[in-house]
C-alpha positions in Angstrom: 7.3 -0.5 -13.7 7.9 -0.5 -10.3 5.6 1.5 -8.0 6.5 5.0 -8.4 3.6 6.7 -6.4 0.8 6.4 -4.2 -2.1 8.6 -4.5 -4.6 9.6 -2.1 -7.4 12.1 -1.7 -7.2 14.2 1.3 -9.4 17.2 2.7 -6.4 19.4 3.9 -3.1 19.5 2.1 -1.1 21.0 4.5 -2.2 18.9 7.6 -1.8 15.7 5.4 1.6 16.9 4.4 2.4 17.8 8.0 1.3 14.3 9.3 3.7 12.3 6.7 6.6 14.6 7.6 6.0 14.4 11.2 5.2 10.7 11.5 7.3 9.3 8.5 9.8 11.7 8.2 8.5 12.2 4.4 10.1 15.3 2.6 7.8 17.7 0.7 9.0 17.6 -3.0 6.2 20.1 -4.2 3.4 21.5 -2.4 0.5 23.9 -3.2 -3.4 24.6 -2.1 -4.7 21.8 -4.2 -2.0 18.9 -4.2 1.3 18.0 -2.8 4.1 15.2 -3.4 6.3 13.8 -0.6 9.1 11.7 -1.1 9.2 8.1 0.9 12.5 7.0 0.0 11.1 4.1 -2.7 8.0 6.2 -4.0 6.2 9.3 -3.6 2.9 10.0 -2.1 0.6 12.3 -4.3 -1.9 14.1 -2.4 -5.0 15.8 -4.2 -7.5 17.9 -2.2 -11.1 16.8 -2.6 -13.6 19.3 -1.8 -16.7 17.6 -1.3 -15.5 14.1 -1.2 -18.0 11.2 -1.6 -18.6 8.8 1.4 -16.0 5.9 1.1 -17.0 2.7 0.9 -13.8 1.2 1.8 -14.2 -1.2 4.6 -11.0 -2.3 7.1 -12.0 -6.1 7.7 -9.4 -7.6 4.9 -12.5 -9.2 3.4 -13.3 -6.7 1.0 -11.4 -7.2 -2.4 -9.1 -4.6 -3.5 -6.6 -1.8 -1.6 -5.9 -3.0 2.2 -3.1 -0.6 3.3 0.0 0.9 2.5 3.2 -0.7 4.0 6.4 1.2 5.4 9.8 -0.4 6.8 11.0 1.2 9.7 13.7 0.7 12.1 12.4 2.2 15.1 8.9 1.4 15.4 8.5 1.6 19.3 9.5 5.5 19.2 7.3 6.0 16.1 4.3 4.4 17.9 5.1 6.3 21.0 5.0 9.4 19.2 1.7 8.5 17.3 0.4 7.6 20.6 1.2 11.1 21.9 -0.5 12.8 19.0 -4.0 10.9 19.7 -3.3 9.1 16.1 -6.3 6.4 16.1 -5.0 3.0 15.8 -6.3 -0.3 14.1 -3.7 -2.6 15.6 -1.2 -2.0 18.5 2.2 -3.5 17.9 2.3 -7.4 17.5 4.8 -9.9 16.7 3.8 -11.2 13.4 4.5 -14.3 11.0 7.7 -14.0 9.2 9.7 -12.6 12.4 8.7 -9.0 12.1 6.7 -6.4 14.3 3.8 -4.4 12.9 1.4 -2.2 13.8 -1.4 -0.3 11.8 -2.9 3.4 12.2 -4.8 5.8 10.1 -3.7 8.9 8.7 -6.2 12.0 8.6 -8.4 11.1 6.1 -8.8 7.2 6.9 -6.0 5.7 4.7 -4.7 2.6 6.6 -0.8 2.5 7.3 1.4 -0.2 8.6 4.8 0.2 10.1 7.2 -3.2 9.6 10.3 -3.4 11.9 12.7 -6.2 10.8 13.5 -8.3 7.3 10.4 -10.5 6.8 11.4 -14.1 6.9 9.6 -15.8 4.4 7.7 -19.2 4.7 8.3 -19.9 0.6 11.0 -18.2 -1.5 9.9 -18.4 -5.0 12.6 -15.8 -6.4 15.7 -15.8 -4.3 17.3 -12.9 -6.1 14.5 -10.8 -5.4 14.4 -11.6 -1.8 18.1 -11.1 -1.5 17.7 -7.8 -3.1 14.7 -7.0 -0.8 16.9 -7.6 2.5 19.7 -5.9 0.8 17.9 -2.6 1.3 18.6 -2.6 4.9 17.3 -1.0 8.0 16.3 2.1 6.7 17.4 5.4 8.1 14.0 7.0 7.6 10.9 5.0 6.9 10.7 3.6 3.6 7.8 2.9 1.3 7.6 -1.1 1.1 4.4 -2.1 -0.1 0.4 -1.9 -1.3 -1.7 -4.7 -0.1 -4.7 -5.9 -1.6 -7.3 -9.0 -1.0 -7.9 -11.0 -4.1 -10.5 -13.5 -4.8 -8.1 -15.5 -7.3 -4.1 -15.4 -7.1 -3.5 -17.1 -10.5 -5.5 -14.1 -12.0 -3.9 -11.8 -10.0 -0.4 -13.2 -11.1 -1.0 -13.0 -14.4 -2.4 -9.3 -14.6 0.5 -7.7 -12.7 3.1 -10.1 -14.4 1.9 -7.6 -17.8 3.1 -4.8 -15.6 6.6 -6.3 -14.8 5.6 -7.9 -11.5 6.5 -12.0 -10.7 5.9 -14.1 -7.4 8.6 -13.5 -4.8 7.7 -15.0 -1.7 4.8 -16.1 0.6 4.0 -16.1 4.0 1.5 -18.4 5.9 -1.1 -17.4 8.4 -1.5 -21.0 10.1 -3.5 -19.8 13.1 -6.4 -18.1 10.9 -8.9 -20.6 9.9 -9.9 -18.5 7.1 -7.3 -19.8 4.9 -5.3 -16.5 5.0 -2.3 -16.7 2.9 0.1 -13.6 1.9 2.3 -13.6 -1.0 4.5 -11.0 -2.4 4.8 -9.9 -6.2 7.9 -7.6 -6.6 9.6 -5.4 -8.8 11.9 -2.9 -7.9 12.4 -2.0 -4.3 8.7 -2.6 -3.4 6.2 -5.0 -3.2 2.4 -5.9 -4.0 1.3 -7.9 -1.1 -1.5 -9.9 -1.8 -4.3 -11.3 0.5 -5.9 -14.7 -0.3 -8.8 -16.3 2.0 -9.5 -19.9 0.8 -12.5 -20.4 3.2 -14.2 -16.8 3.8 -16.7 -15.0 1.6 -15.2 -11.7 0.0 -17.0 -8.5 -1.1 -16.6 -6.3 -4.0 -16.0 -2.8 -3.8 -17.2 -0.7 -7.1 -14.1 1.9 -8.0 -14.3 5.5 -6.1 -12.1 8.5 -7.6 -13.8 10.9 -5.6 -14.0 9.5 -1.8 -10.9 10.2 1.0 -7.8 8.3 1.4 -6.3 5.8 -1.0 -7.1 6.2 -4.7 -4.7 4.4 -7.2 -1.2 3.3 -7.2 1.2 4.7 -9.9 3.2 2.4 -11.7 6.3 3.4 -14.2 4.8 1.6 -17.2 4.1 2.6 -20.5 0.7 0.4 -21.2 -1.7 -1.4 -19.0 -3.5 -4.6 -19.8 -7.4 -3.7 -20.3 -9.2 -0.7 -20.8 -9.3 2.3 -18.4 -12.3 2.6 -16.1 -12.1 6.4 -15.6 -9.8 9.5 -15.3 -8.1 11.5 -12.8 -6.5 14.6 -13.2 -6.3 14.0 -16.8 -4.8 10.3 -16.5 -6.5 7.1 -17.5 -7.5 5.0 -14.1 -7.1 1.0 -14.7 -8.1 -1.6 -12.1 -6.7 -4.9 -11.3 -9.0 -8.2 -11.0 -10.0 -7.1 -7.6 -10.5 -3.6 -8.0 -7.0 -2.1 -7.0 -7.0 1.0 -9.1 -3.8 2.4 -10.8 -2.2 4.8 -13.1 0.5 4.8 -15.3 3.3 7.1 -14.0 4.7 7.9 -17.1 1.8 8.9 -18.8 
């Protein structure tokens, strides 16, 4: 039931496919005027063209519940950042050394999806599933950028754990953020070769976002599952769309 795909709405299929091919070494599996599928080692990006998109209500401050970013593991962060700068790609955060002994950076794709590059194996502060951590580390340095996680902000970690446990996800590990006075913590739910990266803020007010299926950028995660907890909240390309407790949309990739 691991993440098999990440669904994005884009305004120009060719432009977006070239962006991911150029900057993340994605390989094009299928492409047409209205959609494309790109391979990123452990999952696929599914691009769908939207002609008259709604204005996105996504806010990039991490205090909006639901989707935050898509993360990729790389072994050559500086070279990729230099290439992104040369291409005048807008950045959200220039490279920094982050908690857990990794280097990270954040930037935007052509339609505003926030992307993260992570270099180095995360040294987790808390380990709840040693076998899962060893499997994570065992993937090693990627030869080309590897899809690693989708991040979301949640209001109730226990409710989040309970919901995604029904899709096969278990709590693997955690990273503390001692310098953040909002009570920021990161926990990782793991299944297969990728994670759900869960943000919680104990001492900060969080905003709710209504589901959007026709806005540019991130739309949904595709889980390799046969059933989902709860009822669908909409439909996308003939497939039912479900939501987690905090508004992260997902489809069943096997449906």
